[in-house]
N, C-alpha and C positions, 0 to 999 in steps of 0.2 A: 050415423054409424056407417052408412053406405059410402059416404065420402071418405071416411077414415080407412075403410077397407080398400077403396080404390087407390088411395095414396100409398098404402102399404104394398099392395100388389104392384103398382107402378114402380116403386122403389126396388122391390124384390125381383122384378123382371130385369133390372139393370145391374143390381149388386147382390152379392151374397152377404148375409147378415146374421148376427146372433139375435136371439130373442130380446135381450137387454138393449142392444143397439137399436133394434126396430122400435122398441118402446120409447127410447129417448128421442128418436126421430119424430114419432107421432106426438109426443109431449111438446116438442118444440113447435111443431105445426099448429097444434091446438093453442098453445100459448100465444103465438103470433096472431091467430084468428081471433082469440078472445080479447086481446089488446085492441084490435081493430073494431070489434063489435061491442066492446065494453061489457064482457061477461066474465064469469068466474071460471078459470080453468079446472078447478076442482070438480065441477059438474061432469067432466068428461073422463075422469080417472077410470071409472068402471068400464066405460065404453072402450078406452084404449086397451085395458086388460083383456077384454073380450076379443078385440080384433087380433091382438098378438096371439092369444090362445087359439083362435081360429086358424091363423097362419101356421102355427106349430102343428096343430092336428092335421092340417091339409098337407103337411110335409114341405111347405115352402120355406120354413125356418128350421134348421137343425144345428144346434151349437157344435156338436161333434164334427159334422161335415164342414162347417165353417172353420173350425179350428184346424182341421186337417188341411184344408185348401190354403188357408192363410200361412200355416207352417211351411208347406211345400213352396209357396211363393216366396216367402222370406228367406228360406234356405237357398233357393236358386240365386237370390240376390246377395247371399253372403251374410244372412242374419244369424246372430248368435242365439244360443238357447235363452239367455237372459233377456235379450231384446224381444224374442218371440213371446216369452212369458209375459213381459210387460205390455206388449201390444194386445195380446189376447185378453189379458186382465182388464185393460182399459176399455175393451169392447164389450165387457160384461160376461165373458166366458168364465164359468166357475173353475176353481183351482183343481178339482178332481179331474175334470175333462182335460184341462191343460196338461196336467201331469201324465195322464193316460196317453194323450196324443204325442207328447214329446218322448215318452218311453217307447212308443211304437215307431218313432222317426228313425230312419236308417242312416241319415246323414250325421256326421260328427261335427263338433265345433271346429276341429282342425281343418276339415275340408271347407267349411263355411268361411273360416278365417282366410284361407288361401283365395277363395273366390272374392271376398271382400277386398283383400289387398290388391288383387288383379284389377278389380273394378275401380278402385280409388287410386291405382298406380302408386302403391306404397311398397317400401322395402325393395325386393328383387325386381319389381315391375317399374321402378323409378329409373330415370337416367342415372348412369353410374357416377357422374360428376356430383350430383346432388345427394346421392344416397347416404353418405357418411354424415354429412352435416344435418340431414333431416331425420336421422334415426330416432331421436327422442320424440320428435313430433309424430312420426309414424307409429311408434309404440303407444303414444298417448291416444292417437286416433283409434287404434285397435282396441285399447282398453275402454274408451268411451263407447265403442260399439258393442261392448258387453263381453268381449273375449277375455279369458284368464290371461294373466301376465305371461305365464310360461308358454302358452300357445302363441300369443302375440310376438314374443321374443323369437320363438322358433321360426315363425313366418317372416318376420322383418329381417332377421339375421341370416336367412337362407342365402346360399351363394348362387343358386340357380333358381329360375322361375319354377321349375318342376319340383324342386326340393322343398318348397314352402310348407306343405302339409305332410 
């Protein structure tokens, strides 16, 4: 139990995490150790739950704070609402928390799309010679990143870098 607690604390000192993500991490560590020592990982399930619970009670793990931090980080990099939802869901944050955090988020998808296009040098941020022939590819890249087609089209077809969003 002490070793699992140390592993959890060591991880949480370096990274912010959701409770579900911490649980998955501990399960992987236990599985690896059990393979090596030829033991059943099922023996440690209750212990893992206890360690995660202890971390939550101590305030080291907070899904809401994790979701807010991750949302802010992804928005700064041009993340769309859909992409943020998918990544938070993959990390085990529940739907209600995700919706609550995204509803509180001040950034719009249009602003994020402009940031994404600038970062990837799409549309108005591309060299003018390549821009017309690469339009469809740029639109596809924006849509794959989770932006609605109308937002992607508005950003890609903008005539000036400042007009994008």
